[in-house]
Structures are given as C-alpha cells and as structure tokens.
VEXTORFI-956300 format. One record per residue (C-alpha): residue number from 1; x, y, z. Coordinates in Angstrom, 3 decimals, always signed. Layout:
# residues N
+-----+----------+----------+----------+
|  nr |       px |       py |       pz |
+-----+----------+----------+----------+
| NUM |        X |        Y |        Z |
...
+-----+----------+----------+----------+
//
This chain:
# residues 394
+-----+----------+----------+----------+
|  nr |       px |       py |       pz |
+-----+----------+----------+----------+
|   1 |   -3.989 |  +30.256 |  +14.107 |
|   2 |   -6.040 |  +26.958 |  +15.627 |
|   3 |   -9.815 |  +27.129 |  +15.420 |
|   4 |  -12.637 |  +24.371 |  +17.169 |
|   5 |  -13.854 |  +22.519 |  +14.204 |
|   6 |  -15.201 |  +19.225 |  +13.132 |
|   7 |  -14.214 |  +16.979 |  +10.649 |
|   8 |  -15.744 |  +18.367 |   +8.032 |
|   9 |  -15.142 |  +21.825 |   +8.615 |
|  10 |  -11.785 |  +20.822 |   +7.940 |
|  11 |  -12.108 |  +19.972 |   +4.790 |
|  12 |  -14.522 |  +22.504 |   +3.806 |
|  13 |  -12.002 |  +25.357 |   +5.061 |
|  14 |   -8.928 |  +23.136 |   +3.245 |
|  15 |  -10.798 |  +23.787 |   -0.464 |
|  16 |  -11.930 |  +26.699 |   +0.396 |
|  17 |   -7.526 |  +27.566 |   +0.728 |
|  18 |   -7.240 |  +25.635 |   -1.941 |
|  19 |  -10.071 |  +28.689 |   -3.901 |
|  20 |  -10.710 |  +25.952 |   -5.703 |
|  21 |  -12.893 |  +26.909 |   -8.940 |
|  22 |  -15.435 |  +24.940 |   -8.883 |
|  23 |  -18.073 |  +22.680 |   -6.317 |
|  24 |  -20.307 |  +20.227 |   -7.704 |
|  25 |  -22.663 |  +18.679 |   -4.579 |
|  26 |  -24.957 |  +16.386 |   -2.914 |
|  27 |  -26.463 |  +15.886 |   +0.169 |
|  28 |  -26.016 |  +12.417 |   +2.010 |
|  29 |  -24.873 |  +11.630 |   +5.792 |
|  30 |  -22.013 |  +12.403 |   +6.989 |
|  31 |  -20.318 |  +14.600 |   +4.669 |
|  32 |  -23.346 |  +17.432 |   +3.983 |
|  33 |  -21.437 |  +19.758 |   +6.679 |
|  34 |  -18.803 |  +20.307 |   +4.316 |
|  35 |  -20.758 |  +21.043 |   +0.731 |
|  36 |  -22.938 |  +23.326 |   +3.322 |
|  37 |  -20.015 |  +24.879 |   +4.595 |
|  38 |  -18.496 |  +25.762 |   +0.960 |
|  39 |  -22.550 |  +27.306 |   +0.134 |
|  40 |  -21.934 |  +29.652 |   +3.234 |
|  41 |  -18.552 |  +30.468 |   +2.070 |
|  42 |  -19.406 |  +30.942 |   -2.037 |
|  43 |  -22.336 |  +32.410 |   -0.488 |
|  44 |  -21.752 |  +35.117 |   +1.865 |
|  45 |  -18.539 |  +35.923 |   -0.996 |
|  46 |  -15.826 |  +34.190 |   +1.103 |
|  47 |  -14.966 |  +31.604 |   -2.284 |
|  48 |  -14.606 |  +32.432 |   -5.910 |
|  49 |  -15.789 |  +29.337 |   -6.899 |
|  50 |  -19.444 |  +27.840 |   -8.990 |
|  51 |  -21.524 |  +26.214 |   -6.756 |
|  52 |  -23.108 |  +23.494 |   -8.608 |
|  53 |  -26.215 |  +21.870 |   -7.635 |
|  54 |  -27.043 |  +18.196 |   -8.892 |
|  55 |  -29.576 |  +15.953 |   -8.480 |
|  56 |  -27.467 |  +12.828 |   -7.292 |
|  57 |  -24.006 |  +11.880 |   -6.380 |
|  58 |  -23.866 |  +10.323 |  -10.074 |
|  59 |  -24.046 |  +13.332 |  -11.884 |
|  60 |  -22.163 |  +15.639 |   -8.839 |
|  61 |  -19.012 |  +13.587 |   -9.856 |
|  62 |  -20.461 |  +13.626 |  -13.884 |
|  63 |  -20.421 |  +17.587 |  -13.205 |
|  64 |  -17.023 |  +17.242 |  -11.613 |
|  65 |  -14.947 |  +16.050 |  -15.005 |
|  66 |  -16.076 |  +18.456 |  -16.690 |
|  67 |  -15.058 |  +21.344 |  -14.590 |
|  68 |  -11.291 |  +19.427 |  -14.631 |
|  69 |  -11.396 |  +19.208 |  -18.323 |
|  70 |  -11.595 |  +22.934 |  -18.551 |
|  71 |   -8.424 |  +23.371 |  -16.472 |
|  72 |  -10.986 |  +24.979 |  -13.032 |
|  73 |   -9.654 |  +23.012 |   -9.698 |
|  74 |  -12.211 |  +21.068 |   -8.740 |
|  75 |  -13.864 |  +19.902 |   -5.789 |
|  76 |  -16.356 |  +17.272 |   -4.254 |
|  77 |  -17.351 |  +15.436 |   -1.192 |
|  78 |  -19.603 |  +12.197 |   -0.590 |
|  79 |  -20.254 |   +9.575 |   +1.334 |
|  80 |  -21.517 |   +5.065 |   +1.545 |
|  81 |  -24.437 |   +5.075 |   -0.604 |
|  82 |  -23.425 |   +8.109 |   -2.502 |
|  83 |  -19.228 |   +6.954 |   -3.540 |
|  84 |  -21.359 |   +3.773 |   -4.298 |
|  85 |  -23.268 |   +5.666 |   -7.320 |
|  86 |  -20.908 |   +7.573 |   -8.374 |
|  87 |  -18.716 |   +4.799 |   -8.474 |
|  88 |  -18.866 |   +4.342 |  -12.781 |
|  89 |  -17.570 |   +8.159 |  -12.683 |
|  90 |  -14.053 |   +6.425 |  -10.730 |
|  91 |  -13.071 |   +4.831 |  -13.389 |
|  92 |  -13.854 |   +7.480 |  -16.056 |
|  93 |  -11.661 |  +10.379 |  -13.598 |
|  94 |   -9.454 |   +8.515 |  -13.545 |
|  95 |   -9.168 |   +6.850 |  -16.613 |
|  96 |   -9.244 |  +10.251 |  -17.849 |
|  97 |   -6.330 |  +11.605 |  -15.763 |
|  98 |   -8.629 |  +14.805 |  -14.108 |
|  99 |   -7.102 |  +15.788 |  -10.999 |
| 100 |  -10.197 |  +15.816 |   -9.383 |
| 101 |  -10.411 |  +16.176 |   -5.309 |
| 102 |  -12.709 |  +15.008 |   -3.238 |
| 103 |  -13.495 |  +14.425 |   +0.633 |
| 104 |  -14.992 |  +10.855 |   +1.567 |
| 105 |  -16.723 |  +10.294 |   +4.704 |
| 106 |  -16.217 |   +6.958 |   +5.645 |
| 107 |  -19.866 |   +5.407 |   +6.812 |
| 108 |  -20.802 |   +1.605 |   +6.167 |
| 109 |  -22.986 |   +0.080 |   +3.363 |
| 110 |  -26.004 |   -1.061 |   +3.321 |
| 111 |  -27.664 |   -3.684 |   +3.278 |
| 112 |  -28.703 |   -3.725 |   +7.053 |
| 113 |  -29.404 |   +0.377 |   +6.402 |
| 114 |  -26.668 |   +2.343 |   +8.404 |
| 115 |  -25.607 |   +5.270 |   +8.485 |
| 116 |  -22.479 |   +5.100 |  +10.747 |
| 117 |  -18.255 |   +4.763 |  +10.243 |
| 118 |  -16.866 |   +2.127 |   +8.960 |
| 119 |  -14.313 |   +2.320 |   +6.019 |
| 120 |  -16.091 |   -0.279 |   +3.570 |
| 121 |  -17.581 |   +2.000 |   +1.165 |
| 122 |  -13.613 |   +3.528 |   +0.338 |
| 123 |  -12.542 |   -0.125 |   +0.407 |
| 124 |  -14.350 |   -0.889 |   -1.897 |
| 125 |  -13.949 |   +1.076 |   -4.455 |
| 126 |  -10.297 |   +0.869 |   -3.939 |
| 127 |   -9.689 |   -0.488 |   -7.665 |
| 128 |  -10.642 |   +2.986 |   -9.250 |
| 129 |   -7.211 |   +4.459 |   -9.529 |
| 130 |   -7.361 |   +6.451 |   -7.214 |
| 131 |   -5.297 |   +7.877 |   -4.730 |
| 132 |   -6.789 |   +7.351 |   -1.588 |
| 133 |   -5.400 |   +9.246 |   +1.655 |
| 134 |   -6.803 |   +8.435 |   +5.345 |
| 135 |   -6.787 |  +10.292 |   +7.908 |
| 136 |   -6.173 |  +10.439 |  +11.894 |
| 137 |   -7.421 |  +13.542 |  +12.799 |
| 138 |   -8.929 |  +16.432 |  +11.796 |
| 139 |   -6.359 |  +18.041 |  +10.912 |
| 140 |   -4.833 |  +15.629 |   +8.854 |
| 141 |   -8.371 |  +15.867 |   +7.329 |
| 142 |   -7.102 |  +20.045 |   +6.557 |
| 143 |   -3.462 |  +18.965 |   +6.054 |
| 144 |   -3.959 |  +16.169 |   +3.791 |
| 145 |   -6.430 |  +18.021 |   +1.457 |
| 146 |   -4.635 |  +21.033 |   +1.273 |
| 147 |   -2.362 |  +18.339 |   -0.612 |
| 148 |   -4.765 |  +16.593 |   -2.126 |
| 149 |   -4.644 |  +19.748 |   -4.910 |
| 150 |   -1.131 |  +19.872 |   -5.325 |
| 151 |   -0.842 |  +16.131 |   -6.051 |
| 152 |   -3.489 |  +15.655 |   -8.275 |
| 153 |   -2.656 |  +18.695 |  -10.488 |
| 154 |   +1.172 |  +17.448 |  -10.185 |
| 155 |   +0.540 |  +13.660 |  -10.995 |
| 156 |   -2.478 |  +14.415 |  -13.384 |
| 157 |   -4.937 |  +11.981 |  -11.373 |
| 158 |   -7.822 |  +12.781 |   -9.034 |
| 159 |   -7.417 |  +11.679 |   -4.950 |
| 160 |   -9.723 |  +11.279 |   -2.485 |
| 161 |   -9.446 |  +12.229 |   +1.448 |
| 162 |  -10.889 |   +9.512 |   +3.099 |
| 163 |  -12.091 |   +9.993 |   +7.062 |
| 164 |  -14.268 |   +8.181 |   +9.462 |
| 165 |  -18.249 |   +9.361 |   +9.899 |
| 166 |  -19.121 |  +10.867 |  +12.740 |
| 167 |  -15.721 |   +9.852 |  +14.523 |
| 168 |  -13.806 |  +12.823 |  +12.946 |
| 169 |  -16.426 |  +14.344 |  +10.824 |
| 170 |  -18.176 |  +15.612 |  +13.845 |
| 171 |  -16.069 |  +15.628 |  +16.468 |
| 172 |  -14.454 |  +18.873 |  +17.480 |
| 173 |  -10.758 |  +19.895 |  +17.418 |
| 174 |   -8.982 |  +22.159 |  +17.643 |
| 175 |   -7.284 |  +22.357 |  +13.896 |
| 176 |   -4.622 |  +24.738 |  +13.253 |
| 177 |   -5.810 |  +26.873 |  +10.091 |
| 178 |   -2.582 |  +28.367 |   +7.769 |
| 179 |   -2.910 |  +31.805 |   +6.282 |
| 180 |   -4.220 |  +32.221 |   +2.960 |
| 181 |   -1.436 |  +34.076 |   +2.114 |
| 182 |   +1.312 |  +30.665 |   +3.352 |
| 183 |   -1.354 |  +28.275 |   +1.350 |
| 184 |   -1.072 |  +31.047 |   -1.962 |
| 185 |   +2.363 |  +29.527 |   -1.613 |
| 186 |   +2.782 |  +26.162 |   -1.284 |
| 187 |   -0.732 |  +25.308 |   -4.180 |
| 188 |   +0.005 |  +28.312 |   -7.055 |
| 189 |   -3.003 |  +29.036 |   -9.439 |
| 190 |   -3.762 |  +25.954 |  -11.437 |
| 191 |   -3.194 |  +25.380 |  -15.634 |
| 192 |   -4.350 |  +21.946 |  -16.510 |
| 193 |   -2.120 |  +21.196 |  -19.861 |
| 194 |   -4.208 |  +18.974 |  -21.590 |
| 195 |   -7.650 |  +21.394 |  -21.488 |
| 196 |  -10.765 |  +21.401 |  -23.379 |
| 197 |  -10.088 |  +24.368 |  -26.043 |
| 198 |  -12.970 |  +24.994 |  -28.633 |
| 199 |  -10.165 |  +26.492 |  -29.875 |
| 200 |   -8.068 |  +23.831 |  -30.445 |
| 201 |   -9.668 |  +20.875 |  -30.367 |
| 202 |   -9.181 |  +17.443 |  -28.827 |
| 203 |  -10.607 |  +13.814 |  -27.855 |
| 204 |  -10.739 |  +13.102 |  -24.112 |
| 205 |  -12.891 |  +10.319 |  -23.664 |
| 206 |  -12.369 |   +8.493 |  -26.694 |
| 207 |  -13.504 |   +4.476 |  -27.125 |
| 208 |  -10.374 |   +1.635 |  -25.918 |
| 209 |  -10.409 |   -0.432 |  -28.770 |
| 210 |   -8.779 |   -4.203 |  -27.728 |
| 211 |   -5.653 |   -2.389 |  -30.037 |
| 212 |   -5.024 |   +0.338 |  -27.401 |
| 213 |   -6.963 |   -0.485 |  -24.540 |
| 214 |   -4.462 |   -2.710 |  -22.396 |
| 215 |   -2.142 |   -0.123 |  -22.992 |
| 216 |   -3.821 |   +2.731 |  -21.762 |
| 217 |   -4.893 |   +0.586 |  -17.870 |
| 218 |   -0.452 |   -0.051 |  -17.993 |
| 219 |   +0.017 |   +3.523 |  -17.992 |
| 220 |   -2.574 |   +4.409 |  -15.488 |
| 221 |   -0.728 |   +1.426 |  -13.162 |
| 222 |   +2.516 |   +3.555 |  -14.037 |
| 223 |   +0.829 |   +7.110 |  -13.067 |
| 224 |   -0.436 |   +5.659 |   -9.624 |
| 225 |   +3.111 |   +3.546 |   -8.809 |
| 226 |   +4.775 |   +6.813 |   -9.754 |
| 227 |   +2.703 |   +8.832 |   -7.604 |
| 228 |   +4.450 |   +7.499 |   -4.287 |
| 229 |   +7.398 |   +9.786 |   -5.061 |
| 230 |   +4.401 |  +12.909 |   -5.513 |
| 231 |   +2.838 |  +12.575 |   -2.216 |
| 232 |   +5.800 |  +11.822 |   -0.875 |
| 233 |   +7.479 |  +15.100 |   -2.116 |
| 234 |   +4.789 |  +17.454 |   -1.463 |
| 235 |   +4.016 |  +16.233 |   +2.232 |
| 236 |   +8.031 |  +17.152 |   +2.708 |
| 237 |   +7.458 |  +20.596 |   +1.127 |
| 238 |   +4.209 |  +20.763 |   +3.473 |
| 239 |   +6.235 |  +20.348 |   +6.693 |
| 240 |   +8.916 |  +22.621 |   +5.384 |
| 241 |   +6.444 |  +25.407 |   +5.545 |
| 242 |   +3.971 |  +24.537 |   +7.859 |
| 243 |   +5.738 |  +22.436 |  +10.307 |
| 244 |   +3.620 |  +19.450 |  +10.323 |
| 245 |   +5.458 |  +16.341 |   +7.512 |
| 246 |   +3.384 |  +13.946 |   +5.992 |
| 247 |   +4.528 |  +10.468 |   +4.365 |
| 248 |   +2.881 |   +7.262 |   +3.401 |
| 249 |   +2.942 |   +5.728 |   +6.628 |
| 250 |   +3.746 |   +6.341 |  +10.047 |
| 251 |   +5.301 |   +4.271 |  +12.197 |
| 252 |   +4.534 |   +5.264 |  +15.420 |
| 253 |   +7.055 |   +2.982 |  +18.236 |
| 254 |   +7.650 |   +0.625 |  +15.804 |
| 255 |  +11.284 |   +0.427 |  +15.282 |
| 256 |  +11.851 |   -2.316 |  +18.197 |
| 257 |   +8.880 |   -3.867 |  +18.595 |
| 258 |   +8.147 |   -7.369 |  +18.597 |
| 259 |   +4.312 |   -7.509 |  +17.352 |
| 260 |   +2.917 |   -4.187 |  +15.580 |
| 261 |   -0.668 |   -3.431 |  +14.588 |
| 262 |   -1.714 |   -1.738 |  +11.254 |
| 263 |   -4.090 |   +0.540 |  +11.120 |
| 264 |   -6.035 |   +2.385 |   +8.953 |
| 265 |   -8.203 |   +5.907 |   +9.636 |
| 266 |   -9.087 |   +7.375 |  +13.711 |
| 267 |   -8.280 |   +3.693 |  +14.567 |
| 268 |   -4.452 |   +5.031 |  +14.644 |
| 269 |   -5.052 |   +7.274 |  +18.032 |
| 270 |   -7.098 |   +4.736 |  +19.823 |
| 271 |   -4.264 |   +2.291 |  +19.077 |
| 272 |   -1.268 |   +4.878 |  +20.101 |
| 273 |   -3.280 |   +4.822 |  +23.364 |
| 274 |   -2.882 |   +0.926 |  +24.005 |
| 275 |   +0.664 |   +0.666 |  +22.507 |
| 276 |   +1.672 |   +3.369 |  +25.757 |
| 277 |   +0.341 |   +1.614 |  +28.032 |
| 278 |   +2.615 |   -1.666 |  +27.131 |
| 279 |   +5.549 |   +0.606 |  +26.853 |
| 280 |   +4.862 |   +1.346 |  +30.578 |
| 281 |   +5.408 |   -2.304 |  +31.488 |
| 282 |   +8.236 |   -2.582 |  +28.850 |
| 283 |   +6.385 |   -4.631 |  +26.053 |
| 284 |   +8.259 |   -4.250 |  +22.883 |
| 285 |   +4.733 |   -2.978 |  +21.248 |
| 286 |   +4.522 |   -0.862 |  +18.521 |
| 287 |   +1.941 |   +0.777 |  +16.111 |
| 288 |   +2.412 |   +1.358 |  +12.101 |
| 289 |   -0.122 |   +3.968 |  +10.456 |
| 290 |   -0.441 |   +3.100 |   +6.443 |
| 291 |   -2.145 |   +6.982 |   +4.980 |
| 292 |   -1.834 |   +6.521 |   +1.165 |
| 293 |   -3.463 |   +2.870 |   +0.762 |
| 294 |   -3.891 |   +3.835 |   -3.061 |
| 295 |   -1.004 |   +3.505 |   -4.538 |
| 296 |   -0.558 |   +0.726 |   -2.023 |
| 297 |   +3.172 |   +1.563 |   +0.349 |
| 298 |   +4.842 |   -2.230 |   -0.616 |
| 299 |   +8.302 |   -1.586 |   +0.047 |
| 300 |   +7.958 |   +0.879 |   +3.133 |
| 301 |   +5.461 |   -1.228 |   +4.561 |
| 302 |   +8.180 |   -4.333 |   +3.944 |
| 303 |  +11.183 |   -1.873 |   +5.444 |
| 304 |   +8.656 |   -1.541 |   +8.720 |
| 305 |   +7.432 |   -4.438 |   +9.107 |
| 306 |   +9.631 |   -6.607 |   +8.454 |
| 307 |  +11.721 |   -6.659 |  +12.149 |
| 308 |   +8.654 |   -7.945 |  +14.106 |
| 309 |   +7.436 |  -11.213 |  +14.978 |
| 310 |   +4.165 |  -10.537 |  +14.660 |
| 311 |   +1.600 |   -8.047 |  +12.436 |
| 312 |   -1.716 |   -7.843 |  +13.896 |
| 313 |   -3.739 |   -5.619 |  +10.935 |
| 314 |   -6.866 |   -3.605 |  +12.608 |
| 315 |   -9.119 |   -3.209 |   +9.745 |
| 316 |  -12.475 |   -1.792 |   +9.700 |
| 317 |  -13.694 |   -3.837 |   +6.558 |
| 318 |  -13.645 |   -6.833 |   +5.048 |
| 319 |  -13.793 |   -9.093 |   +1.654 |
| 320 |  -16.843 |  -11.317 |   +1.613 |
| 321 |  -15.243 |  -14.475 |   +1.786 |
| 322 |  -11.953 |  -14.133 |   +2.341 |
| 323 |  -10.021 |  -11.327 |   +4.712 |
| 324 |   -9.746 |   -7.224 |   +5.348 |
| 325 |   -8.871 |   -6.035 |   +2.192 |
| 326 |   -5.724 |   -4.288 |   +3.958 |
| 327 |   -4.782 |   -7.158 |   +5.486 |
| 328 |   -4.519 |   -9.055 |   +1.773 |
| 329 |   -2.570 |   -6.444 |   +0.392 |
| 330 |   -0.596 |   -7.120 |   +3.213 |
| 331 |   -0.218 |  -10.383 |   +2.713 |
| 332 |   +0.483 |  -10.600 |   -1.223 |
| 333 |   +3.322 |   -7.464 |   -0.161 |
| 334 |   +5.155 |  -10.086 |   +2.080 |
| 335 |   +4.644 |  -13.056 |   -0.546 |
| 336 |   +8.853 |  -12.184 |   -2.279 |
| 337 |   +9.753 |  -10.891 |   +0.845 |
| 338 |  +13.017 |  -13.136 |   +2.525 |
| 339 |  +11.443 |  -12.475 |   +5.828 |
| 340 |   +7.878 |  -12.269 |   +6.563 |
| 341 |   +6.010 |  -11.391 |  +10.034 |
| 342 |   +3.208 |  -13.874 |  +11.134 |
| 343 |   +0.142 |  -11.935 |   +9.660 |
| 344 |   -2.721 |  -12.172 |  +11.598 |
| 345 |   -6.618 |   -9.446 |  +10.486 |
| 346 |   -8.700 |   -8.428 |  +13.134 |
| 347 |  -11.829 |   -7.008 |  +11.476 |
| 348 |  -13.451 |   -4.531 |  +13.823 |
| 349 |  -15.898 |   -1.666 |  +14.340 |
| 350 |  -17.760 |   -2.437 |  +11.113 |
| 351 |  -21.166 |   -0.247 |  +11.406 |
| 352 |  -19.728 |   +2.060 |  +13.639 |
| 353 |  -19.835 |   -0.278 |  +16.609 |
| 354 |  -17.165 |   +1.055 |  +19.033 |
| 355 |  -13.412 |   -0.637 |  +19.319 |
| 356 |  -12.651 |   -0.505 |  +22.759 |
| 357 |   -8.775 |   -0.497 |  +24.490 |
| 358 |  -10.201 |   -4.224 |  +25.560 |
| 359 |  -10.320 |   -4.540 |  +22.346 |
| 360 |   -7.179 |   -3.718 |  +21.483 |
| 361 |   -5.497 |   -4.778 |  +23.654 |
| 362 |   -7.357 |   -8.293 |  +22.617 |
| 363 |   -5.912 |   -8.598 |  +19.055 |
| 364 |   -2.209 |   -7.836 |  +21.123 |
| 365 |   -2.961 |  -10.327 |  +22.453 |
| 366 |   -3.479 |  -12.804 |  +20.383 |
| 367 |   -0.472 |  -11.513 |  +18.540 |
| 368 |   +1.920 |  -11.396 |  +21.060 |
| 369 |   +1.200 |  -15.315 |  +21.627 |
| 370 |   +1.826 |  -16.370 |  +18.247 |
| 371 |   +5.380 |  -14.001 |  +18.066 |
| 372 |   +5.977 |  -17.113 |  +21.610 |
| 373 |   +4.617 |  -20.156 |  +20.063 |
| 374 |   +5.930 |  -18.727 |  +16.286 |
| 375 |   +2.399 |  -19.725 |  +14.726 |
| 376 |   -1.253 |  -18.219 |  +13.667 |
| 377 |   -3.693 |  -20.672 |  +15.098 |
| 378 |   -6.218 |  -18.116 |  +13.776 |
| 379 |   -5.968 |  -16.121 |  +10.661 |
| 380 |   -8.940 |  -14.159 |  +10.644 |
| 381 |  -10.720 |  -12.943 |  +13.877 |
| 382 |  -14.265 |  -10.102 |  +14.403 |
| 383 |  -13.546 |   -8.349 |  +17.688 |
| 384 |  -16.837 |   -7.297 |  +19.585 |
| 385 |  -18.635 |   -9.999 |  +17.904 |
| 386 |  -22.646 |  -10.504 |  +19.525 |
| 387 |  -21.175 |  -14.266 |  +19.392 |
| 388 |  -23.983 |  -15.969 |  +20.561 |
| 389 |  -26.293 |  -14.182 |  +18.494 |
| 390 |  -24.551 |  -16.259 |  +15.555 |
| 391 |  -24.717 |  -18.935 |  +16.627 |
| 392 |  -21.034 |  -19.717 |  +17.511 |
| 393 |  -20.990 |  -20.136 |  +21.139 |
| 394 |  -24.200 |  -21.907 |  +23.352 |
+-----+----------+----------+----------+
//
C-alpha cells in the first residue's frame, strides 16, 4: 500500500515493521521526527518496544550497546553534531560486533553553525567500522532500513542508513509500505549468538593488549569487506519478495557512456534528469550511484567505470587539505587498474546550498572537455561557490 510520507517517517515505519525491541533516542534536527513517530507507535500500542529517553546522543548509543548485547533488536537515529557526540561509541559498537541499526539524517557540521544538509557528518565517521548505506529517495529509506536489520544481524556489524536532511527527511513522497506479514517473512525474530547472559558469563569489550589488538582490528576489517556479499544477497532477497532490488551501486544509462557522473544520496535523482537531457541530444553521459560507501565497492566501481573516458565525482563533503572523500577512495581504487579514466572532483551542496541542473551541466561539460583533450586541467572544483566573496575574482 502506498502512503505519502517523509523520509523521517519512512525510517520510523521501517523500524516498526522490523519489530525493534529497543529504541534509544535523543532529538536533533532534522531527525527528530523519526524518534517522535516511534514514541507515538510505542505509546499507542502499535509497537511492543522499550523506548529509552536519554540525556545525550552519547548516552543513546551507549544504551544501544547494552540492549544489543542481550540480544534485543535495537534502533536509534541521529544527525550532524549528534553523530559526532556518538563517535566514541561508534567504534565500540563495531569493535564489539553488535548489530545496531541507526538512521542518520545527513546534516552539515559546525562551525559555522548550520542545520542544513550535506554529507560531512557520516563521511567524517566513515572509518568507524559501520556499514554505511546512502539513499536517493524515501522509498530507499524504508527499504534500506528494513534490509539493514538483516544485514546487521547476519554480518554481526552495525549499519548506518544515511539520507539527506530536509531534502528527504522533511519531504513527503509516495512510498510503498509492505504488509507486516511480508516483512516478518523477510526478517524473522533475531537471536544474537553471543548474548550477555548471567547464567553463561562471558567477557565483552575486554582490554585489547598489544599481543591481540591488531588481530581484532584485522578481523573487523575482514568482516566489513565480507559484508559486501551480504548486502548484495539481502538486496536480491528483498527484490524477490518486494519487487525492489538493491545493490552496492546503481548504474543509470552508463554502459556506453564516455562521461560518467558519480554521486551518493538524493543528488542522484537530479543528476538523472540532466543525463536524460544529454541523452536526448545523443551525448553519451551516464550516472553511477554509490549506495554502499562502506564497505567501499571497489571492484564494482572499476567494472562500471573503467570504459569511460572521464568521471566527474559530485559530492556533498570534503576533506580539508585534500579532496572529497568519495573522490579520494575512487582514486585509490584505480591505482592498480590497467585502465583509469580521467577523474574530476566537484564539491557541491555544502550547508544546504542548492545544486542546480546548471551546476550539474557545468560539471558534465568540464568532464567532457577533459575527455576530449585527454587531460584534467583542474582536479578539484567547487560548484556554486561565491567566488567574489572569497577573493578568487576581482
């Protein structure tokens, strides 16, 4: 059944359909609606769960550690500075291999203070050992959140479902809501294999002395890498049951493209419209959308991009003193490749600034020019920058 819901509501409905048992919550814009809706579901008796109100995001995720350790299906949500406050516990959750699912409504980081959207928050914690999935629209928010519980529980890894604040979190779209019985078939009750039980005492979160610490980090690395197979497997199973398959990446009109734009999140929808315009004029331009940023889909990206002459990476984040994070990872992916396209990086949409079709065409035009002359004149460019304000033009 289709309903008109926002991205925040889609995440809350998905958690309800997953029959979460513990929700640990602290409000922060723009994710607050998620935990408000879940509070309503619990209060109205629609969801049988323990709703824990805490004093900070650090405490919210700390509570999730305990509930996940005793085998309860656990969910939380946050954004921006809240995710930063959680950062210490993010590493604990992955290191302890606890299958927590978190929704993150992407929002820019302070300073200057901004409540608007970019992806700097989740990108900043990309090395914490969590699986990261990025959503293009509200249907993907719901689908990815349901899938995230199965991915997390079968991989024994925490999963972060990321979607753009306001652009998705507060925008209503028609979303296909599956029946509870169908979700129950896809996501059966969870049994954590190493649950904390006073009848069978175990040690959790022990000190990692130098003789063992490196091996534990290696095992975490191997688990995250192996989770690529689980993301694909779960996405295919979801597709068979609900008719909407998910993967690590999505290719859009890119098989024969000379120029390919690479994006994550809601920006992908805007890029598709621009690509359709180019295709209408017989220009061979395509899109590859990254859905799973961690684990990074290296092989899949090489297979999908290697035939192109130039790749334009459009991303709503940057690493000060370097490039955008997605561009950096992509550059490393092609280091050992036999054929590498020309790579261009476009920083855009920071702090909620609109990314217009004109700017997308600007990036496409630059990539087409690079493909034509076989050279990249300027690797990193900022789209929509007020250049007179920063002194780049008289």
